[in-house]
matplotlib code that plots the C-alpha trace (Angstrom):
import matplotlib.pyplot as plt

x = [195.1, 198.3, 198.4, 195.0, 196.0, 199.1, 197.2, 194.6, 197.4, 199.1, 195.7, 195.1, 198.6, 198.2, 194.7, 196.1, 198.9, 196.5, 194.3, 197.2, 198.4, 194.9, 194.7, 198.1, 197.1, 193.8, 195.6, 198.2, 195.5, 193.4, 196.5, 197.3, 193.8, 192.7, 195.8, 197.5, 194.5, 194.1, 197.9, 197.6, 194.6, 196.3, 199.5, 197.6, 195.2, 198.0, 200.6, 198.8, 201.6, 201.7, 202.6, 206.1, 204.6, 202.8, 205.7, 208.4, 207.7, 207.8, 210.6, 213.3, 212.0, 211.9, 215.5, 216.7, 214.9, 216.1, 219.7, 219.2, 218.1, 215.0, 212.7, 209.7, 209.8, 210.3, 207.3, 205.2, 206.3, 205.4, 201.9, 201.5, 202.5, 200.1, 197.2, 198.1, 198.2, 194.8, 193.3, 194.5, 193.2, 189.8, 189.7, 190.5, 187.7, 185.3, 186.5, 186.0, 182.4, 181.4, 183.5, 182.2, 185.7, 185.5, 185.0, 181.8, 180.0, 181.7, 185.1, 184.0, 182.8, 186.1, 188.1, 186.0, 186.3, 190.1, 190.5, 188.2, 190.2, 193.5, 192.1, 191.2, 194.7, 196.5, 194.5, 195.3, 199.0, 199.0, 198.2, 201.5, 203.5, 204.2, 202.2, 205.3, 207.3, 205.3, 206.4]
y = [-0.5, -2.4, -3.8, -5.3, -6.9, -8.3, -9.9, -11.3, -12.8, -14.3, -15.7, -17.3, -18.8, -20.3, -21.6, -23.2, -24.9, -26.2, -27.6, -29.3, -30.7, -32.0, -33.7, -35.3, -36.6, -38.0, -39.9, -41.2, -42.5, -44.0, -45.8, -47.0, -48.2, -49.6, -50.1, -52.3, -54.5, -54.9, -55.7, -58.3, -59.9, -59.9, -61.4, -64.1, -65.1, -65.2, -67.1, -68.7, -67.5, -65.1, -61.6, -60.5, -57.4, -59.6, -62.0, -59.3, -58.7, -62.4, -63.6, -61.5, -62.7, -66.3, -66.1, -64.7, -67.4, -70.2, -69.0, -68.6, -72.2, -71.5, -74.1, -73.4, -69.6, -70.4, -72.7, -70.0, -67.4, -69.6, -70.2, -66.4, -65.7, -68.3, -66.8, -63.3, -64.5, -66.2, -63.2, -61.0, -63.4, -63.5, -59.7, -59.6, -62.1, -59.9, -56.9, -58.6, -59.6, -56.0, -53.8, -52.1, -52.0, -55.4, -55.6, -57.7, -60.4, -63.2, -61.9, -61.5, -65.1, -66.4, -64.3, -65.4, -69.0, -68.7, -66.9, -69.3, -72.3, -70.7, -69.9, -73.6, -74.7, -72.2, -73.1, -76.8, -76.0, -73.5, -76.3, -78.0, -74.7, -75.2, -72.1, -70.2, -72.1, -70.3, -66.9]
z = [-90.8, -91.7, -88.1, -88.5, -91.9, -90.3, -87.5, -89.9, -92.1, -89.0, -87.8, -91.2, -91.4, -87.9, -88.7, -91.9, -89.9, -87.3, -90.1, -91.8, -88.5, -87.7, -91.2, -90.7, -87.2, -88.5, -91.3, -88.8, -86.4, -89.2, -90.5, -86.9, -86.2, -89.5, -91.6, -89.1, -88.7, -92.5, -92.9, -90.1, -91.7, -95.1, -93.6, -91.7, -94.5, -97.1, -95.1, -92.2, -89.9, -87.0, -88.1, -87.2, -85.5, -83.0, -82.3, -81.9, -78.3, -77.3, -79.6, -77.7, -74.3, -75.4, -76.8, -73.5, -71.4, -73.7, -73.3, -69.6, -69.3, -67.3, -68.8, -66.7, -67.4, -71.1, -71.2, -69.3, -71.8, -74.7, -73.3, -72.7, -76.3, -77.6, -75.5, -76.8, -80.5, -80.1, -78.4, -81.2, -83.8, -82.1, -82.1, -85.8, -86.5, -84.6, -86.5, -89.9, -88.8, -88.1, -90.4, -93.5, -95.0, -96.6, -100.3, -100.3, -98.3, -100.2, -99.2, -95.7, -95.5, -97.0, -94.5, -91.6, -92.6, -92.9, -89.6, -87.7, -89.2, -88.1, -84.7, -84.2, -85.5, -83.3, -80.2, -80.7, -81.3, -78.4, -76.0, -77.1, -77.3, -81.0, -82.3, -81.4, -84.0, -86.7, -85.5]

ax = plt.figure().add_subplot(projection="3d")
ax.plot(x, y, z, "-o")
ax.set_aspect("equal")
plt.show()
C-alpha cells in the first residue's frame, strides 16, 4: 500500500513540475512573440528611430567595414540594413492592422498613421543610405 502511495506522490510531483514548466514556457514564448513587437512599436512611435534591437546586427558589421575601408561593401551593407528595417516596419504595420491587442480603434489609427509616415520617411532616406544614421 505504501508503495502505491509513493508512486502516486511521485507522479503528482512530476505532473506539477511539468505543468509549471509548461506555464513558464508559454509565458516566455508570448513575451518573445508579442512583447517584443509591442516594445518595438512603442520605441518607434515615441522616438521615430530604429530600435536598438534591430540595428545591433548591422551596426557591428558596418563598423568593421568602415574601418576596413571597403566602401562598396559598406554601401551594400547600409542598403541591406535599410531594406531590413523597412521590411520589419511593414510587418509591424500589418501586425497593428490585425491585432486585437490595441486599446481601441482610435489608438490603432494613430499608430498606423505614425508607422506609415515613418515607413515613407525611412524608404526615402534608405535610398540615400541615411536611415542608418538614426540607428
